[in-house]
C-alpha positions, 0 to 999 in steps of 0.5 A, a space after each residue: 816228445 818224451 814225457 817224465 815218468 808218472 809221479 807217485 802219490 807222495 810226489 804229486 801231493 808235494 807238487 800240488 801243495 807247492 803249486 797252491 802256495 805259489 804267489 799270484 796263483 790264478 784259479 778257474 772257479 766253477 759254481 752253480 745256483 744250487 748243489 747238483 744243479 745244472 742251472 746257472 753254471 758260471 765259470 770265472 778266473 780269480 786269484 787264489 790264496 792257499 791258507 791253512 789247507 783252505 782255498 781262499 778267493 775274494 769276490 764282490 759280495 753281489 757277484 754271481 760267484 758269491 750268490 752261487 756259492 751261498 746258494 749251492 755251497 760248492 765249487 770246482 776250482 782248477 789251477 794250472 795248464 791242461 798238462 799239469 792241472 790241479 782240480 779241487 772240489 770244495 765246499 763253502 766253509 765261511 764268508 768273511 769281510 776283511 774287518 772280520 778276519 784281518 789276518 786272513 785278509 793280510 795273508 790273502 793279499 800277500 799270496 794273491 798279489 793284490 789287496 781287495 781291501 783297497 776296493 772298500 767294503 765291496 769284497 768278501 773272502 770266501 773260504 773253501 774247504 777242499 773235499 776232493 783234490 785231483 792232480 795229473 800231468 799226462 794220461 799216464 797219471 790219470 790212474 791215482 789222480 785223486 790225492 784227497 777224498 772226503 777232505 783227507 789226504 790219501 797216503 
């Protein structure tokens, strides 16, 4: 089996942004109770919306993911299959309800293909600011896989 040639950084960034903007994107979200802690690690699949260079997820306010993010402030997100993955290390920027951010709620519903507002007040939107983004398809793309560092796209 032959694989395509490794992509350059600019192509990887374009492909990453396209992947994050797709409708009904699924994301694995890993959190822990406190930053740098191995206690209470938790991994859960969620729907993702990429809004204004931020990863937005919707979770029940009482969920373990919400509690971990509020305590630790960081998460690792993974989008895509093993051989075409995007990994995002992100920091919680804000937590809002649909009433506090109706435009965000509407944009989330359009991209995520489901609307947490139909579940009443149980859900909150967690807006995550990417600090590092990596993307690769095969082992030949591991060098140069970091596309964003310290919240800035590398060029």
